[in-house]
ZAMARGU-4260 file (C-alpha; in steps of 0.2 Angstrom, whole numbers, plus 5000, padded with zeros to 4 digits):
<rodrens>
0) 5271/5733/5843 | 5257/5727/5830 | 5249/5738/5820 | 5231/5744/5828 | 5222/5740/5813
5) 5203/5748/5809 | 5190/5750/5822 | 5181/5731/5826 | 5164/5736/5832 | 5159/5728/5847
10) 5179/5720/5851 | 5188/5726/5865 | 5205/5726/5855 | 5207/5730/5837 | 5225/5721/5835
15) 5230/5703/5832 | 5248/5703/5838 | 5259/5688/5829 | 5254/5671/5836 | 5272/5664/5842
20) 5268/5647/5837 | 5260/5637/5822 | 5242/5642/5817 | 5229/5628/5816 | 5222/5622/5799
25) 5206/5631/5803 | 5198/5645/5792 | 5181/5654/5796 | 5169/5657/5782 | 5167/5674/5778
30) 5160/5672/5760 | 5144/5680/5763 | 5151/5696/5771 | 5152/5712/5761 | 5167/5722/5760
35) 5162/5733/5774 | 5157/5719/5786 | 5176/5713/5783 | 5183/5731/5787 | 5174/5734/5803
40) 5166/5717/5810 | 5176/5703/5817 | 5164/5687/5816 | 5165/5675/5832 | 5171/5656/5827
45) 5168/5642/5838 | 5178/5627/5838 | 5178/5611/5848 | 5189/5606/5862 | 5193/5588/5860
50) 5205/5588/5877 | 5201/5572/5887 | 5203/5581/5902 | 5193/5595/5911 | 5198/5601/5929
55) 5215/5610/5927 | 5226/5613/5943 | 5238/5628/5948 | 5249/5633/5963 | 5245/5650/5964
60) 5243/5659/5982 | 5235/5672/5975 | 5219/5664/5967 | 5214/5655/5984 | 5209/5637/5976
65) 5221/5625/5966 | 5208/5616/5954 | 5198/5625/5941 | 5186/5623/5925 | 5180/5631/5911
70) 5169/5626/5898 | 5176/5640/5885 | 5194/5641/5883 | 5201/5657/5882 | 5219/5663/5884
75) 5231/5661/5900 | 5246/5673/5899 | 5263/5666/5902 | 5282/5668/5893 | 5287/5664/5877
80) 5300/5649/5874 | 5311/5649/5858 | 5326/5640/5854 | 5336/5634/5840 | 5330/5615/5833
85) 5348/5609/5835 | 5350/5613/5851 | 5352/5597/5863 | 5340/5594/5876 | 5343/5583/5892
90) 5332/5568/5892 | 5327/5559/5907 | 5337/5545/5901 | 5352/5555/5903 | 5355/5555/5885
95) 5352/5571/5874 | 5339/5573/5860 | 5339/5589/5847 | 5324/5602/5851 | 5316/5599/5834
100) 5314/5581/5838 | 5307/5582/5855 | 5288/5578/5855 | 5274/5578/5868 | 5275/5565/5880
105) 5293/5566/5881 | 5301/5562/5897 | 5314/5577/5901 | 5325/5584/5916 | 5318/5598/5922
110) 5322/5607/5939 | 5313/5612/5956 | 5316/5621/5969 | 5322/5615/5987 | 5326/5623/6003
115) 5344/5630/5997 | 5345/5624/5981 | 5338/5620/5964 | 5337/5601/5960 | 5336/5592/5944
120) 5320/5582/5942 | 5310/5573/5929 | 5298/5582/5918 | 5287/5579/5904 | 5284/5588/5887
125) 5265/5594/5885 | 5268/5603/5866 | 5279/5607/5854 | 5278/5622/5841 | 5289/5629/5827
130) 5290/5649/5823 | 5300/5660/5814 | 5306/5675/5823 | 5321/5686/5827 | 5335/5676/5834
135) 5350/5679/5845 | 5367/5670/5848 | 5372/5669/5865 | 5389/5664/5870 | 5398/5658/5885
140) 5415/5660/5894 | 5416/5641/5893 | 5412/5640/5875 | 5395/5636/5876 | 5383/5643/5863
145) 5364/5643/5863 | 5353/5651/5849 | 5336/5658/5856 | 5322/5671/5852 | 5323/5688/5863
150) 5308/5682/5874 | 5318/5667/5880 | 5324/5666/5899 | 5337/5657/5906 | 5341/5655/5925
155) 5355/5665/5930 | 5363/5669/5946 | 5351/5683/5951 | 5335/5674/5944 | 5327/5672/5928
160) 5333/5684/5914 | 5327/5686/5896 | 5339/5687/5882 | 5334/5705/5877 | 5326/5720/5886
165) 5330/5736/5892 | 5332/5747/5907 | 5318/5759/5904 | 5302/5762/5894 | 5292/5748/5885
170) 5305/5734/5884 | 5308/5737/5903 | 5312/5718/5910 | 5327/5708/5918 | 5339/5703/5903
175) 5356/5695/5900 | 5370/5706/5901 | 5389/5700/5900 | 5395/5693/5916 | 5378/5686/5921
180) 5382/5668/5925 | 5369/5656/5918 | 5364/5641/5928 | 5369/5624/5925 | 5385/5612/5918
185) 5388/5620/5903 | 5388/5614/5884 | 5384/5596/5880 | 5397/5583/5872 | 5391/5577/5855
190) 5385/5559/5855 | 5396/5546/5846 | 5393/5540/5830 | 5391/5519/5831 | 5403/5515/5818
195) 5411/5497/5818 | 5426/5503/5830 | 5414/5509/5842 | 5404/5494/5842 | 5419/5483/5846
200) 5426/5492/5858 | 5407/5491/5865 | 5407/5472/5864 | 5424/5473/5872 | 5420/5482/5888
205) 5402/5473/5890 | 5408/5455/5887 | 5426/5456/5897 | 5419/5464/5911 | 5401/5455/5911
210) 5399/5440/5899 | 5407/5423/5900 | 5417/5417/5886 | 5426/5400/5888 | 5431/5385/5878
215) 5433/5367/5887 | 5443/5350/5879 | 5439/5334/5885 | 5434/5316/5878 | 5416/5311/5879
220) 5414/5291/5877 | 5405/5289/5859 | 5410/5304/5852 | 5426/5309/5843 | 5427/5324/5851
225) 5420/5333/5867 | 5425/5350/5866 | 5413/5364/5869 | 5412/5381/5866 | 5401/5393/5877
230) 5397/5413/5876 | 5384/5419/5886 | 5381/5437/5891 | 5366/5438/5906 | 5360/5455/5910
235) 5346/5463/5920 | 5344/5477/5908 | 5336/5474/5890 | 5344/5490/5885 | 5361/5483/5885
240) 5358/5465/5881 | 5349/5471/5864 | 5362/5483/5859 | 5374/5469/5863 | 5365/5456/5852
245) 5362/5468/5838 | 5382/5474/5838 | 5387/5455/5837 | 5375/5451/5823 | 5382/5465/5812
250) 5399/5455/5816 | 5390/5439/5808 | 5388/5432/5824 | 5370/5425/5828 | 5366/5424/5847
255) 5349/5417/5854 | 5339/5424/5870 | 5334/5413/5884 | 5330/5415/5901 | 5345/5415/5913
260) 5334/5417/5929 | 5316/5418/5930 | 5306/5430/5941 | 5305/5426/5959 | 5298/5435/5974
265) 5315/5445/5977 | 5324/5445/5960 | 5320/5451/5944 | 5320/5441/5928 | 5336/5440/5921
270) 5338/5436/5900 | 5352/5431/5892 | 5360/5428/5875 | 5370/5413/5869 | 5380/5404/5857
275) 5389/5387/5856 | 5396/5388/5839 | 5415/5385/5838 | 5418/5398/5825 | 5407/5411/5833
280) 5415/5408/5850 | 5432/5411/5841 | 5426/5426/5832 | 5420/5434/5848 | 5437/5429/5856
285) 5447/5441/5844 | 5432/5454/5842 | 5435/5459/5860 | 5453/5460/5862 | 5461/5477/5864
290) 5468/5485/5849 | 5486/5490/5848 | 5483/5509/5846 | 5467/5515/5854 | 5455/5525/5843
295) 5443/5538/5849 | 5429/5528/5843 | 5434/5512/5851 | 5437/5519/5866 | 5421/5529/5866
300) 5413/5512/5864 | 5424/5502/5878 | 5418/5516/5891 | 5401/5513/5889 | 5402/5495/5888
305) 5412/5494/5902 | 5401/5506/5912 | 5386/5496/5908 | 5394/5480/5913 | 5404/5486/5930
310) 5399/5504/5932 | 5387/5512/5944 | 5380/5531/5945 | 5375/5534/5964 | 5374/5550/5976
315) 5383/5561/5962 | 5397/5548/5960 | 5402/5538/5946 | 5411/5521/5949 | 5418/5506/5938
320) 5424/5489/5948 | 5434/5476/5943 | 5446/5465/5948 | 5454/5462/5930 | 5472/5470/5929
325) 5470/5472/5910 | 5453/5478/5910 | 5459/5492/5922 | 5474/5496/5912 | 5462/5499/5896
330) 5448/5509/5906 | 5461/5521/5913 | 5469/5523/5896 | 5453/5527/5888 | 5448/5540/5901
335) 5465/5549/5899 | 5462/5551/5881 | 5448/5561/5885 | 5454/5570/5899 | 5444/5562/5913
340) 5451/5565/5929 | 5449/5549/5941 | 5452/5541/5959 | 5459/5523/5962 | 5451/5514/5977
345) 5456/5495/5982 | 5444/5485/5990 | 5449/5469/5998 | 5439/5453/5996 | 5438/5438/6005
350) 5449/5426/5995 | 5463/5438/5994 | 5460/5445/5977 | 5457/5464/5979 | 5445/5475/5968
355) 5448/5491/5962 | 5435/5506/5961 | 5438/5519/5949 | 5429/5534/5953 | 5426/5549/5940
360) 5430/5566/5947 | 5425/5582/5942 | 5406/5581/5947 | 5390/5583/5937 | 5399/5592/5923
365) 5409/5578/5921 | 5398/5564/5924 | 5385/5570/5909 | 5400/5574/5897 | 5405/5555/5901
370) 5387/5550/5897 | 5385/5560/5881 | 5403/5557/5874 | 5401/5538/5877 | 5382/5534/5878
375) 5380/5521/5887 | 5363/5509/5883 | 5357/5508/5901 | 5346/5522/5905 | 5343/5520/5923
380) 5362/5522/5926 | 5363/5538/5919 | 5348/5548/5927 | 5353/5564/5936 | 5337/5565/5946
385) 5339/5573/5963 | 5355/5581/5962 | 5357/5600/5966 | 5358/5612/5951 | 5377/5618/5956
390) 5393/5617/5946 | 5409/5626/5945 | 5408/5629/5925 | 5412/5644/5919 | 5395/5650/5911
395) 5397/5669/5911 | 5388/5679/5897 | 5401/5683/5885 | 5391/5690/5870 | 5373/5691/5862
400) 5374/5693/5845 | 5358/5697/5833 | 5356/5683/5819 | 5340/5690/5811 | 5324/5679/5808
405) 5326/5661/5809 | 5315/5645/5813 | 5314/5641/5831 | 5305/5628/5842 | 5295/5630/5857
410) 5288/5617/5870 | 5281/5618/5885 | 5283/5607/5901 | 5276/5601/5918 | 5289/5610/5927
415) 5290/5626/5917 | 5308/5623/5912 | 5321/5611/5905 | 5340/5609/5901 | 5346/5615/5884
420) 5363/5612/5880 | 5368/5613/5899 | 5359/5626/5907 | 5342/5628/5914 | 5330/5636/5902
425) 5310/5642/5906 | 5296/5640/5898 | 5278/5644/5907 | 5264/5631/5908 | 5253/5645/5908
430) 5258/5652/5892 | 5244/5661/5881 | 5230/5646/5878 | 5225/5653/5860 | 5242/5655/5855
435) 5247/5637/5860 | 5232/5633/5851 | 5237/5642/5835 | 5228/5659/5838 | 5234/5675/5845
440) 5231/5682/5861 | 5223/5698/5853 | 5209/5698/5841 | 5207/5680/5840 | 5205/5679/5858
445) 5188/5686/5857 | 5184/5679/5839 | 5189/5662/5841 | 5183/5652/5854 | 5188/5634/5859
450) 5171/5625/5867 | 5171/5611/5879 | 5156/5603/5873 | 5159/5587/5883 | 5164/5596/5899
455) 5149/5592/5909 | 5152/5575/5906 | 5170/5575/5909 | 5168/5585/5927 | 5155/5570/5932
460) 5168/5556/5928 | 5183/5566/5937 | 5172/5570/5952 | 5168/5553/5953 | 5185/5544/5952
465) 5192/5537/5968 | 5205/5547/5967 | 5196/5564/5967 | 5199/5572/5985 | 5184/5586/5987
470) 5191/5604/5986 | 5184/5620/5981 | 5186/5621/5963 | 5187/5638/5953 | 5174/5640/5941
475) 5180/5652/5930 | 5198/5647/5926 | 5202/5659/5912 | 5188/5666/5903 | 5171/5672/5909
480) 5159/5656/5911 | 5143/5667/5903 | 5149/5673/5889 | 5135/5676/5874 | 5137/5659/5867
485) 5132/5651/5885 | 5113/5656/5880 | 5113/5645/5869 | 5125/5630/5875 | 5123/5630/5893
490) 5137/5621/5896 | 5139/5631/5913 | 5122/5627/5918 | 5125/5610/5914 | 5142/5610/5926
495) 5132/5617/5939 | 5120/5603/5938 | 5135/5592/5941 | 5141/5601/5955 | 5124/5602/5963
500) 5124/5583/5961 | 5140/5581/5970 | 5139/5595/5982 | 5157/5600/5978 | 5162/5618/5982
505) 5164/5629/5969 | 5170/5648/5968 | 5161/5657/5955 | 5166/5674/5945 | 5157/5682/5931
510) 5154/5699/5924 | 5138/5694/5914 | 5119/5697/5923 | 5115/5677/5914 | 5121/5671/5929
515) 5104/5674/5938 | 5098/5661/5925 | 5105/5647/5935 | 5101/5654/5952 | 5088/5639/5954
520) 5105/5627/5954 | 5116/5637/5963 | 5104/5639/5978 | 5106/5620/5980 | 5123/5622/5981
525) 5122/5636/5993 | 5112/5627/6006 | 5128/5616/6008 | 5139/5631/6009 | 5145/5625/5994
530) 5146/5640/5982 | 5151/5658/5982 | 5150/5671/5969 | 5160/5687/5963 | 5151/5697/5952
535) 5167/5707/5944 | 5163/5728/5941 | 5174/5736/5932 | 5168/5754/5931 | 5152/5763/5933
540) 5155/5774/5920 | 5145/5767/5904 | 5154/5775/5891 | 5171/5768/5899 | 5162/5750/5899
545) 5158/5751/5881 | 5175/5752/5875 | 5183/5744/5889 | 5171/5727/5889 | 5160/5730/5875
550) 5150/5712/5875 | 5147/5711/5895 | 5131/5716/5905 | 5131/5735/5910 | 5137/5740/5929
555) 5119/5742/5933 | 5114/5724/5927 | 5129/5717/5936 | 5122/5726/5954 | 5105/5721/5949
560) 5114/5701/5947 | 5122/5703/5965 | 5104/5710/5973 | 5095/5694/5964 | 5108/5683/5972
565) 5109/5690/5989 | 5090/5690/5991 | 5091/5670/5985 | 5103/5666/6000 | 5118/5664/5990
570) 5135/5671/5997 | 5139/5686/5984 | 5152/5699/5983 | 5160/5710/5970 | 5176/5711/5965
575) 5182/5728/5959 | 5194/5724/5946 | 5205/5726/5936 | 5207/5744/5943 | 5217/5753/5930
580) 5227/5765/5940 | 5224/5785/5932 | 5208/5778/5924 | 5195/5769/5935 | 5205/5772/5953
585) 5194/5786/5956 | 5179/5775/5956 | 5183/5765/5970 | 5172/5773/5983 | 5157/5772/5973
590) 5160/5755/5965 | 5163/5749/5983 | 5146/5759/5990 | 5135/5752/5975 | 5140/5734/5977
595) 5137/5735/5998 | 5120/5742/5993 | 5115/5730/5981 | 5120/5716/5993 | 5136/5711/5993
600) 5143/5700/6008 | 5161/5706/6003 | 5171/5717/5990 | 5189/5714/5985 | 5201/5721/5972
605) 5214/5718/5961 | 5226/5729/5951 | 5228/5727/5932 | 5243/5715/5927 | 5250/5714/5910
610) 5259/5698/5908 | 5268/5698/5891 | 5259/5701/5875 | 5245/5710/5886 | 5255/5724/5888
615) 5256/5726/5868 | 5236/5727/5868 | 5235/5739/5884 | 5245/5752/5877 | 5238/5751/5859
620) 5220/5750/5865 | 5223/5767/5876 | 5232/5775/5862 | 5215/5772/5853 | 5203/5778/5865
625) 5212/5788/5880 | 5229/5795/5872 | 5229/5812/5884 | 5228/5799/5898 | 5242/5785/5891
630) 5256/5790/5898 | 5250/5793/5916 | 5240/5774/5916 | 5256/5766/5910 | 5268/5776/5922
635) 5256/5774/5937 | 5258/5755/5934 | 5276/5755/5932 | 5276/5763/5949 | 5268/5750/5958
640) 5278/5736/5947 | 5297/5739/5952 | 5298/5751/5936 | 5291/5737/5924 | 5273/5735/5916
645) 5272/5718/5926 | 5277/5709/5941 | 5274/5690/5941 | 5279/5687/5958 | 5265/5679/5969
650) 5259/5690/5982 | 5262/5706/5971 | 5256/5703/5954 | 5237/5706/5959 | 5240/5720/5971
655) 5255/5729/5966 | 5267/5737/5980 | 5274/5755/5983 | 5267/5771/5988 | 5253/5771/5975
660) 5249/5755/5978 | 5246/5757/5996 | 5234/5772/5995 | 5223/5761/5982 | 5222/5748/5997
665) 5218/5761/6009 | 5206/5769/5998 | 5197/5750/5996 | 5198/5749/6015 | 5190/5766/6019
670) 5176/5764/6006 | 5171/5749/6014 | 5170/5754/6031 | 5160/5770/6026 | 5150/5758/6017
675) 5147/5748/6033 | 5154/5731/6027 | 5158/5720/6041 | 5171/5706/6039 | 5162/5691/6033
680) 5167/5674/6041 | 5159/5662/6027 | 5168/5648/6021 | 5165/5635/6009 | 5165/5617/6016
685) 5169/5599/6008 | 5159/5589/6021 | 5145/5588/6012 | 5152/5581/5997 | 5145/5565/5990
690) 5145/5554/5974 | 5128/5551/5966 | 5125/5531/5967 | 5137/5528/5981 | 5131/5521/5999
695) 5136/5531/6013 | 5133/5526/6032 | 5118/5515/6026 | 5110/5530/6012 | 5111/5528/5995
700) 5113/5547/5987
</rodrens>
């Protein structure tokens, strides 16, 4: 846990846990501050958020909407992801790339959950960082090794588990233990060195499998010699053609590109390379002959070349087909050299010459071993997308060894996972925003704010786009939309004006009275049932409010906001959130009663949830302000979270479970009944959505 440090006046936390990623090159100017200022104050600095999209999406059933916006970027809470920089990662092309060389925009293989299995699917890298932190070596039964940070998670036969943890106390969480089995195929094979022998093997497999190489001797009238020498290689896939052209050039053989077949309605364009030079054609004849003794490098190249020329990968089956007995002989020799098992099938052809089909046995693990060991050129043939995450690989954890502090690398992907050295590894799409911006989730969250200055303009563009489908947008994605700077910037108000132009429904959440400034705009949305407002009230105790939420409106001002919104005809309610058991739960009856009296049409709640770094912040905050209640609060949270301080599962993370969670639920229900609050039938609708300036049924909006 980070040291708590000197008290920062007017702030909720004092500590700044170390950021797990690289810091931004931004330094606030504190030159005019006195020594006392530096010790007791924390200046707020604002940075321009220049990202080019505004509406974000989630798939959480706990939230109630899929889309949200926020002009001010706070921190989203997620997991850490840290691995050694030389960890091989599976690309969407089927090839591998080490983690430190991964970049945003790269296409990888991740997974998605199906009805019975997880399935491999393409994913995209969103962000990439590096950081120094304690590292651990995880060794598996089959020899697979991974170096990862203690907070990294791997998929096991019993779900996601951290590298380290404990059964009780502050570090309680699911963690790897000996004999846990990780999910995947096991360690990736190292890619080949494309030396001279590899190049010759590749050209032998490719040209013998799919090339045209011949010489013709005949007399031509008027010429001394009519002999013709021809080499041609025509392929649909440019990757294999370019590699062949490059490897031939390295041998001093210059070929020329040409269009072998023009693109037609039902046929792709086919490019080719060729040469008619007698010395070069004769050199190619010699170059592609099988060596007397197979070397490992030549064999890898040959397998890559023959697979690019004659291979296919469909329905989790690799097939290589040819009718030439010498090619089949060389193919089988190369497979046996590396220990691949295979089956041979005969397919009769109309003219009597049979085809031999070689199938590679062993499932996905062996298929990936072939792809990585040989590194064929054609990416489309190596994709494993759609295949189930299952194998017989021996991936039981044998040991976990502490290595000390190391430089580790982080990424995030659209599927929230990826494949690291053959096992499924987790990263969280919703990791703390401030942390992946280079800040800490502690004091930085409150003092370094990213501001979306062009948010209203981007919002207008996205709502007007032809692909936008009218839907409820959460207007408070992460941090409060009415923080103090909103008085000056008015970004929230301008976004409201955009929503009013389009009449796209929104759900607003805030804990600040400043929302009443915008009642005139919110009323326009209310006329079309396009807005619902929730005012968050945590406590009626002003002393507690000052240390818990020091820069927010008082409870009385929030209740006044509820009254003003209700009087204006706006559907408004209250969220008694978050409830901190052992600290604020006893206030539920009074909170509900005051809310209904102010005009709230609904009253909801959620129980404090503490993903990752926020656990440390709450513990330190309790130690500073309520040391006598610290253990009681933390123990009650654990009671509702299955012995942990956090339960990230949908359906439980907001309300908890168990006896105490049920008591809070019943207390809330009874309080609403006593206050006379009746169930609300209000529903946000999209039927009035319009695009300004677009003609709809004879009317121009």
